[in-house]
C-alpha positions in Angstrom: 0.0 0.0 0.0 1.4 3.4 -0.9 0.3 6.9 0.1 -0.8 9.6 -2.2 1.9 11.4 -4.2 2.1 15.1 -4.1 2.9 17.5 -6.9 6.6 17.9 -7.7 8.2 20.6 -5.8 5.7 20.9 -2.9 4.8 19.0 0.2 1.7 16.8 0.1 -1.4 18.8 1.0 -3.8 17.6 3.7 -6.9 19.7 3.6 -9.4 19.7 6.5 -12.8 21.0 5.4 -14.8 22.3 8.4 -13.7 23.1 12.0 -15.7 20.4 13.7 -15.0 18.4 16.9 -12.8 15.8 15.1 -10.7 18.2 13.0 -9.7 20.3 16.0 -8.1 17.1 17.4 -6.3 16.6 14.2 -4.8 20.1 14.5 -3.7 19.4 18.1 -2.2 16.0 17.0 -0.2 17.7 14.2 1.0 20.4 16.6 2.3 17.7 19.0 3.9 15.6 16.2 3.8 17.1 12.7 2.5 14.9 9.9 5.9 14.2 8.2 6.4 16.1 5.0 2.7 17.1 4.7 1.3 20.6 5.0 -2.1 21.0 6.7 -4.8 23.5 5.7 -8.0 24.0 7.6 -11.0 25.6 5.7 -13.7 27.0 7.9 -16.3 29.6 7.3 -15.9 30.9 10.9 -12.7 31.5 12.9 -14.6 30.5 16.1 -16.3 27.1 16.2 -18.9 26.4 18.9 -18.7 23.2 21.0 -22.2 21.8 20.8 -22.0 20.1 24.2 -21.9 23.5 25.9 -24.7 25.2 23.9 -27.5 24.3 26.4 -25.4 25.7 29.3 -25.0 28.9 27.4 -28.7 29.1 26.6 -29.4 28.7 30.4 -26.9 31.5 31.2 -24.2 29.3 32.7 -21.5 30.1 30.1 -20.4 33.3 28.4 -20.4 33.2 24.6 -16.7 33.1 24.3 -16.4 30.1 26.7 -18.3 27.7 24.4 -16.1 28.4 21.3 -12.8 27.0 20.2 -10.6 29.7 18.6 -9.6 28.2 15.3 -7.3 31.0 14.3 -5.3 30.7 17.5 -5.3 26.9 17.3 -4.1 26.9 13.7 -1.3 29.4 14.5 -0.2 27.3 17.5 -0.1 24.1 15.6 1.4 25.3 12.3 -1.7 24.8 10.2 -2.8 27.3 7.5 -6.3 28.6 8.1 -8.6 29.7 5.2 -11.7 31.5 6.3 -14.1 30.7 3.5 -17.3 28.8 2.6 -16.8 25.6 0.7 -19.1 25.3 -2.3 -17.8 22.3 -4.3 -15.4 19.5 -4.9 -13.5 18.6 -8.1 -12.3 15.0 -7.5 -10.7 14.6 -10.9 -8.4 17.5 -10.4 -8.3 17.3 -6.6 -9.6 20.8 -6.0 -11.9 22.2 -3.3 -13.9 25.1 -4.5 -14.5 28.1 -2.3 -16.9 31.0 -2.4 -15.2 34.2 -3.4 -11.7 32.6 -3.3 -9.4 30.5 -5.4 -9.8 26.7 -5.2 -7.5 24.7 -2.8 -5.6 21.7 -4.1 -5.4 18.6 -2.0 -3.7 15.2 -1.9 -5.8 14.1 1.0 -9.0 15.8 2.2 -11.3 15.3 5.2 -14.8 16.6 5.7 -16.0 17.5 9.2 -18.9 19.8 8.4 -22.0 20.8 10.3 -25.6 19.9 9.5 -28.6 22.1 9.0 -32.3 21.4 9.5 -34.3 20.5 6.5 -36.3 23.8 6.4 -38.3 22.7 3.4 -39.8 19.7 5.1 -42.2 21.9 7.1 -44.2 24.6 5.3 -43.3 28.1 6.6 -40.2 26.9 8.5 -37.7 28.7 6.4 -39.5 32.1 7.1 -40.7 31.6 10.7 -38.7 29.0 12.5 -35.5 29.4 14.6 -33.3 26.4 13.6 -30.8 25.2 16.1 -28.2 24.3 13.4 -25.9 25.8 12.4 -25.2 26.9 15.9 -23.6 30.2 14.9 -26.8 31.4 13.3 -28.9 30.2 16.2 -26.8 32.2 18.7 -27.7 35.4 16.9 -31.4 34.5 16.9 -31.2 33.6 20.6 -29.9 37.0 21.4 -32.8 38.6 19.6 -35.3 36.3 21.3 -34.0 37.2 24.7 -34.0 40.9 24.0 -37.5 40.7 22.7 -38.7 38.7 25.8 -37.5 41.5 28.1 -40.1 43.9 26.6 -43.6 44.1 28.2 -45.2 42.8 25.0 -42.4 40.4 24.2 -42.7 36.7 23.3 -44.2 34.5 26.1 -45.2 31.4 24.2 -42.3 29.2 23.0 -42.6 26.0 21.0 -39.7 23.6 20.4 -40.2 21.1 17.5 -38.2 17.9 18.1 -37.9 16.1 21.4 -34.6 14.4 21.0 -31.7 15.2 23.4 -31.1 18.6 21.8 -34.8 19.6 22.0 -35.2 18.5 25.6 -32.1 20.3 26.7 -33.2 23.4 24.9 -36.6 23.3 26.5 -35.1 23.0 30.0 -32.4 25.6 29.5 -34.5 28.2 27.6 -37.3 27.9 30.1 -34.8 28.6 33.0 -33.2 31.5 31.1 -36.4 33.2 30.0 -38.0 33.0 33.4 -34.9 34.6 34.9 -34.9 37.3 32.2 -38.6 38.1 32.7 -38.1 38.4 36.5 -35.1 40.7 36.1 -37.1 42.9 33.7 -39.9 43.2 36.3 -42.3 40.9 34.4 -44.2 37.9 35.6 -42.2 34.7 35.0 -45.4 32.6 35.2 -46.6 34.2 32.0 -44.0 32.1 30.1 -45.1 28.8 28.5 -42.7 26.4 26.8 -44.0 23.4 24.8 -42.1 20.5 23.3 -43.6 19.0 20.1 -42.6 15.7 18.7 -43.8 13.3 16.0 -42.7 10.4 18.2 -42.0 9.8 21.8 -39.3 12.0 23.5 -35.8 10.6 23.6 -36.6 7.5 21.7 -32.9 6.3 21.5 -32.2 6.6 25.3 -32.9 4.3 28.2 -36.2 4.1 30.0 -34.6 5.4 33.2 -33.5 8.7 31.5 -36.8 9.1 29.8 -38.7 8.7 33.2 -36.5 11.3 34.8 -36.9 13.7 31.9 -40.7 13.3 31.9 -40.7 14.0 35.6 -38.5 17.1 35.2 -40.7 18.4 32.4 -43.8 18.1 34.5 -42.1 19.6 37.5 -40.9 22.6 35.5 -44.3 23.1 33.8 -42.9 22.4 30.3 -45.6 21.1 28.0 -45.1 17.9 26.0 -47.1 17.1 22.8 -45.8 13.8 21.6 -47.2 11.9 18.6 -47.9 15.3 16.9 -46.3 16.0 13.6 -45.9 19.7 12.7 -47.0 20.4 9.1 -46.8 24.2 9.1 -45.1 27.0 11.0 -46.3 30.6 10.8 -46.1 33.8 12.9 -48.7 32.5 15.3 -47.4 29.0 16.0 -47.6 25.5 14.6 -50.3 23.6 12.7 -50.5 19.8 13.4 -51.1 17.0 11.0 -53.9 15.5 13.1 -55.6 18.9 13.4 -55.3 21.7 15.8 -52.6 24.2 16.4 -50.0 25.1 19.1 -50.0 28.9 19.7 -46.5 30.2 19.9 -44.7 33.6 19.5 -41.4 31.8 18.6 -40.9 28.3 17.2 -37.4 26.7 17.6 -36.6 23.8 15.2 -34.5 21.0 16.8 -35.5 18.2 14.4 -33.3 16.0 12.3 -30.9 17.8 10.0 -29.1 17.2 6.7 -25.6 17.5 5.5 -24.7 20.6 3.4 -26.5 20.7 0.1 -23.4 21.3 -2.1 -22.4 17.6 -1.4 -25.2 16.5 -3.7 -23.2 17.8 -6.8 -19.8 16.4 -5.8 -20.4 12.8 -7.0 -19.6 11.5 -3.5 -21.6 8.5 -2.3 -24.3 9.9 -0.1 -26.8 8.3 2.3 -30.5 9.2 2.3 -30.0 12.2 4.6 -27.3 13.6 2.4 -24.4 12.5 4.6 -21.2 11.1 3.1 -21.0 7.3 3.2 -17.7 6.0 4.6 -15.9 2.8 5.5 -14.9 1.9 9.1 -11.5 3.5 8.4 -13.4 6.8 8.0 -12.4 6.9 4.3 -15.2 7.8 1.8 -16.6 4.7 0.0 -14.7 4.4 -3.3 -12.0 7.0 -2.5 -8.9 6.2 -0.4 -7.8 9.9 -0.2 -11.0 11.4 1.1 -12.2 11.1 4.7 -15.5 12.2 6.3 -16.4 12.3 10.0 -19.0 13.7 12.4 -22.5 14.6 11.5 -21.9 15.0 7.8 -20.8 11.4 7.5 -22.3 7.9 8.0 -20.3 4.7 8.4 -22.0 2.1 6.2 -21.1 -0.8 8.5 -22.3 0.8 11.7 -24.7 3.8 11.2 -25.5 5.8 14.3 -27.7 8.7 15.2 -26.2 12.2 15.0 -24.4 12.9 18.2 -21.4 15.0 19.0 -19.8 12.2 21.0 -19.0 10.3 17.8 -17.1 13.2 16.2 -15.2 13.6 19.5 -14.2 9.9 19.5 -13.4 9.9 15.8 -10.8 12.6 16.2 -7.8 10.5 17.4 -8.6 7.7 14.9 -8.8 10.2 12.1 -5.5 11.8 13.0 -3.9 8.4 13.2 -5.3 7.3 9.9 -4.2 10.4 8.1 -0.7 9.7 9.2 -1.1 6.1 8.1 -2.4 7.1 4.7 0.5 9.5 4.1 2.9 6.7 5.1 1.2 4.1 2.9 0.3 1.9 6.0 -2.8 -0.1 6.7 -5.5 2.0 8.3 -7.3 1.4 11.6 -11.0 0.9 11.9 -13.2 3.2 14.0 -15.7 1.2 16.1 -18.5 3.5 17.3 -20.1 2.7 20.6 -23.7 1.4 20.5 -24.1 2.5 24.1 -22.6 5.8 25.3 -23.0 8.1 28.3 -25.6 10.8 27.9 -25.6 13.9 30.1 -28.5 16.3 29.7 -28.4 19.8 31.2 -31.6 20.9 32.8 -30.6 24.6 33.1 -31.1 24.9 36.8 -27.7 23.7 38.0 -28.6 20.1 37.6 -28.4 17.4 34.9 -29.8 14.0 34.0 -27.6 11.2 32.8 -27.3 7.6 32.0 -26.2 4.9 29.7 -28.0 1.8 28.3 -27.8 -0.9 30.9 -26.8 1.5 33.7 -29.1 3.1 36.3 -30.0 6.7 35.4 -28.6 9.6 37.5 -29.7 13.1 38.3 -28.6 16.0 40.4 -26.3 19.0 40.8 -23.3 16.6 40.9 -24.2 15.3 37.4 -24.1 18.9 36.1 -20.8 19.4 37.8 -19.5 16.2 36.0 -20.8 17.4 32.6 -19.5 20.9 33.1 -16.0 19.5 34.0 -16.0 17.2 30.9 -17.1 20.0 28.5 -14.7 22.7 29.9 -11.7 20.4 29.7 -12.5 19.5 26.1 -12.6 23.2 25.0 -9.7 24.3 27.2 -7.5 21.6 25.7 -7.6 23.6 22.4 -7.9 27.1 23.6 -4.9 26.9 26.0 -2.3 25.5 23.6 0.9 27.6 23.8 1.3 30.0 20.8 
């Protein structure tokens, strides 16, 4: 097995597309031990990348905005990686070029994709105009600021609906309810005027254990957060949501936390894609049919072991990806990534507590669970923000 050959007169080019949770670990690995004769380039639309695990805590008011971001510009400088701030719009596999919006294309010998996902706004009528999608997180943060500012007004939004009752939707319901009640009280308004409703086509947290689901159900009831399960939303407008089985849910703001798709430009690349638009890969994280392309995180799906979208997989793929990039450059056999079928879940409830568990383990809840989650998340982000320049 031989690695890819670079163009004469230049080092081989490893291009990382997207500043996701796996790619930041590749940068750190390269900084600790450079990838031989290869030069690394990171392409990211934003110079600051948010860590999704800390988003609920920020919504609740537990973290400042800067505390939940990894500074890609500083990380790239500290690890000897070129950073290009641009939006990727295409891929030319024949000529090994990555096309950028408003900038020249970037040549690659090996490329890896670790891109975010976005909700399918066309799946629900009116969503593109009226909904507040959670992904991409950068756009959601700006909308969150506007929602909080509006809620402080006497005539501001008091009825919030969250579409999607997976882990992200449930955490957002808890954390936004806590934050908005605090904001209303601070502005001299009645916190009891706030209503938060979770809406889901299926049961909440379908992929998690029964113990976690019971604790979440009890916490929702205790906090007065409504749950409308088995209700598919067919339309979103300025007044709320219309439901497939009839009826409506009145809302001043509708947040979309449903299943999302990989970036639309991938459809024109000729890459093998799954039904949700994500890139199909082998256990080595290489794209099916292309030894020099890799894909990880939410924008990818391993054919042999598909899993739900969760940040834990991108985090765990990081070290394997870094190792396999080295192996590919050296022409060595690559290692297989084996995703867990059971993994620890820690859900922030916004009030200084958290709920957690793992399939086959008893569920847990309390302030100490939040302390544990907070410690894990802060250590991950600090690992990249505190590298010496």
